[in-house]
N, C-alpha and C positions, 0 to 999 in steps of 0.2 A: 703453263707458266708456273714457276715455283713461287713461294712466298716472297723471295728476295730478288726476283729478276727485274731489276730496275732498268728502265730505258731512258726516260726523260722526265723533267719536272711536270710535264702535262702531255696529254694526247688530244689532238683536235679531230673530231669526227666531222667530215664535210656534210654540207646540206645546203638547202636553198635559203640564203639569208634574206631574200626578198619576201619570204613569208612572214618575217617580223618576229620570230620567236627563237629563243636561245635556251638550250639545256645546259645545266652545270651539275657536276658531280664532284664535290669537294673530297669525299672520303672513298672514292671508287676503288682504290688499289692499296695493297699492303706491302709494296716493294720498298726496298732500302738500297741506296747506293752501296756498292761493294765495300767501300772504305769503312762503313759503319757496322759491318758484320750483321749480328742480330741485336745490337744494342745491349748485349749481355743477357739476352733472353733465350730460352729454348724455343725451337721453331714452332712448337704447338701454340705458343702465345699469339702467333700470327694467323691462327685460325679463328681467333676470338674477335669480338666487336671492338676491343681496345685498339686493334691495329688498323681496322678499316670498317666500312659499312657493308656488311655482308649482303650480297645480292645486287648491290646498286650498279656495279659495272654492267652486268647483264641487262638489267632493267633499262638503263640509260641508252645503251647501244640499240636495244630493240625499239625504244621510244623514238630515237633519232631516225631509225629505219622506217618506222610506221608513219611518222609525221613528216619526214623529209626535211627536218630542220637541223642545223648544226649544233654541235655540243663540244664542251671542253671537259675532259676528265683529268683530275689530279693524278699524277703518276707516282706519288710517294706515300708511304704510310703516315698516318696522323701521329704515330709515335716519334717520328723524326721531327716534325713541326706541324702544327695543326693549321691548315689554311683557312679554316672557318672560325678563326679568332682574330682579334686585332693584334697588332704588333706589341702592344703593351699589356695584353691579357696574361694573368699569372698562369693560365693553363695552356699557353701557347706551346710550350715544350714541357711535357709532363714528366715528373719523376716518380709519381705514384698514380696508378690508374686502376680502379676497380679491384683493389687488393694486390696488384702486381707492381713490384718495384722495378723501374726501368733503369738498370745500373749504368747503361751507356749515356744516360742523360744527367748523371750526377757524379761529381760536381760538373757544372756547365759554366765555363767562363764567358765573358762578354765577346771575346773574339770568335768562339765557336757559335754562339748565338747569332752573331752578325753573319757568319759564314752561311748558316742555314737559311737565314732570311734572304741573302743575296743570291744563293745558288738554287733555291727551291721555292720558297714561299713567294717572293716577289715575281719571279718569272711566271709562276702559275697565274697570279692575279693580273699580270700584264697581258697574258693570253686571254683571260676572261674579258678584260677591258677592250682589247683589240677586237674580239669577236662581237661584243656588244656594239661597238662603234661601227664596225662593218655592216652589221645588221640594220642599224639605224639608217645608215647611208643607203643601203640597198633597198630597204622598204620605204624609205622616205617618211618614216614616222618613229615615234618612240617604240622600242622593242619590248616585248613581254619576256620576262626572265623566269625560268622554272628551275628550281634546284631540287635534286633528288637525293634523299638520305634514307637510312634505315635505322631501326632501333631494336635493341635486344628485348626479348619478352619479359625478362626479369633483371632488375638493376638494384643492387644493394638490398636484396630480399623484398623488393617491391614488385609485385606483379602488374604488368601493363596490359589491360584488356583490349586496347584499341587495335584494330586491324591496320588502320592508317590514320595519320594525323596531319593537319595542315598548320604550319607555323606562320605567324605574321606579327608585325609590330604596328606601324602607323597606318599602313596602306593595306586595306583588306579587299581591294577590288577583285583581284584574282582569287584569293582564298575564299571569299564568300560564295562565289559561283561554284567552286569545286566542292565546298562543304555541302551546299544544297544538292548538288548533283550526286555526290557519293552517298549522301544520307537517304536518298530514295531507295537504295538497295537495303532491304530489311535484314539481309544476312551480314551486314557490315556494322561494326562499332567504330564510329568515326570521331576523332578527337579534334577539338578546336583549341589550338595551342597546347596540344598534348602529343608526346609525353614531356615536351619542353615548352617554355615560353619563347616566342619568336623575337622578343625584344632583347637583343644582345648587341650592344653598340660595337661597331667595328667588325662584325662578322660579315660573311660574303654578301648576304642579302642587304644588309645595312649599307655596305660599302658600294655595291654596284647597282642596287635597286633604289633604296630609300633616298640616298644622297643625290641621286640623279633624277628622282621623281618618276622612275619607271615602274610600271606595274610588275609585281613579282609575287611568287609564293614558294614556300618550301614544303615539299611532300615527304613525309616520314612514313615508311612502310615497315611493318613488323618483320623482323629478319627471318623468322621461321617460315613465313609465307613465300619468301623469295630466295631461300637458301640454295635451291637447285634451279637448273635452267628452265624446267617446266613451270615452276612457280613464278620465276622472273618474267618469262614470256607472257604468262597469263595476266600478270599485273600490268605489264606494258600494253597488252591488248585492251585491258579495261580502261586504262588512263588515256591512251592515245586519242580516241574520239572525243573525250572530254576536253583535252587540251586543244584539239583542232577547233572545237566549238568555242572554247574560251577565246582563242586567238582571233576569231572573227568579230568579236565585240569591239566596237569603236573605242570604248573607254579604256581598253587594254593598251591602246597606242597613243594615249594622251599623256603628256608630262604633267604630273601633279605632285605638289609637295604638301605633306601633312605635318601637323604639330606632334609633339611627343605624346605617346600613349601612357607609358608606365616605366618604372624602373624594375627591370626583371631580375629574378634571382639568378645566380650563377648556373650555367648549364653543365650537366654532368659530362 
């Protein structure tokens, strides 16, 4: 697949919804619909983290295979429109990202903004909602939602030492278990709300997890660890038994609503 081979706003990976767990990958792909060309960028920019979360597609596919649960992968580059932002977030459609000017996003009129929302952003979130609802029905309980992301080892001259981070906002049910489990490995540096704070109103976990009272967590894996298939498969094999164990906990399938934790800084 080339950097720009766009197929659809999302891809759904089949699995056993009765197991009660859903995998989500917001930034899995770097594709653009043909009409957008390269958004004024050289193709090498689509090999960078600004276009997608490197390694996440392979990790998520392998996790779905190992756990047997369904997944939804976003089918378009975050440079077109970022599905992990609220519709009113100023970084929803970026014009500048980590030193790169995205010429195809500037200027951007209201009509084009709405077009991207209607054709790409909203269909993806509708697919996520549909899978969550199907899983709740099939399992007869609140579903566990796991979102897979990756982060660049260096951002704006800041080195990020974590091998993996877990992001959360109000509900730490799933995150606390995974933090404890991952931290037992002495070879790993594990981040709690690193390299970002999980409190981002309107993002995917807030929208589909927090607001519904469903247990959820966002896993951030450092990109150099999963940039090739070997690394991606290794991390999927590490995480799959942890997710299976997490999914057996009764509190992962209870609906609970939590009060606000904090006002988080803007995410990069």
